[in-house]
C-alpha positions as CSV (number, residue, x, y, z in Angstrom):
1,M,-0.3,-0.3,-0.2
2,I,1.5,3.5,-0.4
3,G,0.5,6.7,0.8
4,G,0.8,10.7,1.1
5,T,-1.1,13.4,-0.8
6,P,-0.7,14.5,-4.4
7,K,2.6,16.9,-3.5
8,T,4.6,14.2,-2.2
9,L,3.5,11.4,-4.4
10,P,5.1,11.4,-7.5
11,P,3.0,11.1,-11.3
12,E,3.8,7.7,-11.7
13,I,2.1,6.7,-8.7
14,T,-1.4,9.3,-9.6
15,L,-0.5,7.2,-13.0
16,N,-1.4,3.3,-12.0
17,E,2.6,2.9,-13.8
18,S,4.3,2.0,-10.8
19,L,4.4,0.4,-7.3
20,S,6.4,1.6,-4.4
21,T,9.7,2.0,-5.6
22,E,13.5,3.5,-3.9
23,S,13.2,6.1,-6.8
24,V,9.2,6.9,-5.2
25,D,11.0,8.1,-1.5
26,V,13.4,10.2,-3.0
27,Y,11.0,12.0,-5.0
28,G,9.5,12.4,-1.2
29,F,12.0,13.5,1.0
30,G,13.1,15.7,-2.5
31,M,9.2,17.7,-2.4
32,T,9.2,17.3,1.7
33,V,12.2,19.3,1.6
34,V,10.5,22.1,-1.0
35,A,7.8,22.3,1.7
36,M,10.3,22.4,4.4
37,Q,12.5,25.7,2.3
38,F,9.2,27.3,1.1
39,G,6.4,26.4,3.1
40,Q,3.5,23.7,2.5
41,E,1.8,27.4,1.9
42,Q,3.6,28.8,-0.7
43,L,4.3,25.5,-2.8
44,R,0.4,24.7,-2.4
45,S,-1.0,28.3,-4.2
46,K,1.7,28.5,-6.9
47,A,0.8,24.5,-7.3
48,N,-3.4,24.9,-7.7
49,P,-4.0,28.9,-7.8
50,G,-7.3,28.2,-9.3
51,N,-10.1,26.1,-7.4
52,G,-8.6,23.4,-6.0
53,L,-10.2,21.0,-8.7
54,L,-7.8,19.0,-10.4
55,N,-7.3,15.4,-10.8
56,S,-4.3,13.3,-8.4
57,E,-2.5,13.8,-11.5
58,K,-2.7,16.7,-12.3
59,K,-2.1,18.3,-8.9
60,S,1.1,16.1,-8.6
61,K,2.5,17.1,-11.9
62,S,1.8,21.0,-10.8
63,Y,3.4,20.6,-7.4
64,A,6.4,19.3,-9.0
65,I,6.0,22.1,-11.7
66,A,6.1,24.8,-9.0
67,A,8.5,23.0,-6.5
68,K,10.7,23.7,-9.7
69,N,9.8,27.1,-10.2
70,L,10.4,27.8,-6.7
71,I,13.9,26.9,-6.0
72,E,15.2,27.9,-9.8
73,T,13.9,31.3,-8.6
74,F,15.5,30.7,-5.4
75,V,18.7,29.8,-6.3
76,D,18.7,32.5,-9.1
77,S,18.2,34.8,-6.4
78,L,21.1,33.6,-4.1
79,Q,23.5,34.3,-7.1
80,M,22.6,37.5,-7.9
81,N,23.1,38.1,-4.4
82,G,27.2,35.9,-4.5
83,N,26.3,33.0,-2.6
84,V,26.4,30.0,-4.9
85,D,27.1,27.6,-2.3
86,T,23.7,26.0,-2.1
87,K,22.9,25.8,-5.4
88,G,24.6,22.4,-5.3
89,F,22.5,21.6,-2.4
90,F,19.0,22.6,-4.7
91,D,20.0,21.2,-7.8
92,L,20.2,17.7,-6.2
93,I,17.1,18.7,-4.5
94,K,15.6,19.2,-8.2
95,S,16.7,15.7,-9.5
96,C,14.9,13.9,-6.2
97,I,12.0,15.8,-7.8
98,D,12.4,15.0,-11.3
99,E,9.1,13.4,-13.7
100,D,11.2,10.4,-15.3
101,P,11.8,7.9,-12.1
102,K,14.5,7.2,-13.8
103,K,16.6,10.2,-14.1
104,R,16.4,10.2,-9.9
105,P,19.2,9.4,-7.5
106,T,19.4,7.0,-5.4
107,F,19.8,7.4,-2.3
108,Q,22.7,6.3,-2.0
109,E,23.8,9.0,-4.4
110,V,21.7,11.7,-3.0
111,I,23.9,10.4,0.5
112,Q,27.2,10.7,-1.2
113,N,26.2,14.5,-2.5
114,L,25.3,15.7,0.2
115,E,28.3,14.3,2.2
116,N,30.3,16.1,-0.2
117,L,28.5,19.3,-0.5
118,S,29.1,19.6,3.3
119,K,32.9,18.9,2.9
120,N,32.8,21.4,0.5
121,S,31.5,24.3,2.4
122,I,33.3,23.5,6.0
123,E,36.3,23.4,3.5
124,N,35.2,27.1,1.9
125,T,34.4,28.3,5.6
126,T,37.9,27.6,6.7
127,E,39.4,29.4,4.1
128,E,37.4,31.7,4.4
129,K,38.7,32.6,7.9
130,N,42.3,31.6,6.6
131,F,41.8,34.7,4.2
132,V,40.8,37.0,7.0
């Protein structure tokens, strides 16, 4: 049995094309991170600004599109302000919510990427302190 809401279920589940797989869980992880970063209300309003009468498939796709748009806008604003440290993180999250389950990373790849991003962030922070 698969549970969840349209905002965390990937399109393949709403189309009954897939059972629960690691890829489904990676998608749910990505959407959860987006909801934590931007808030449920902002995600909901961007996904379905109308009357809310979308079927599960359309609702799932609209949440994925809204999440990607929120990420891209956020990353663009960070880059304009000279803060590029978080771009890699949000690129990873965007890959987690790809509509094509074959293009999503595995959780092992997610963990590896997060470890690398953390290591690079620590190294950059150390370099900045040594520079000052």
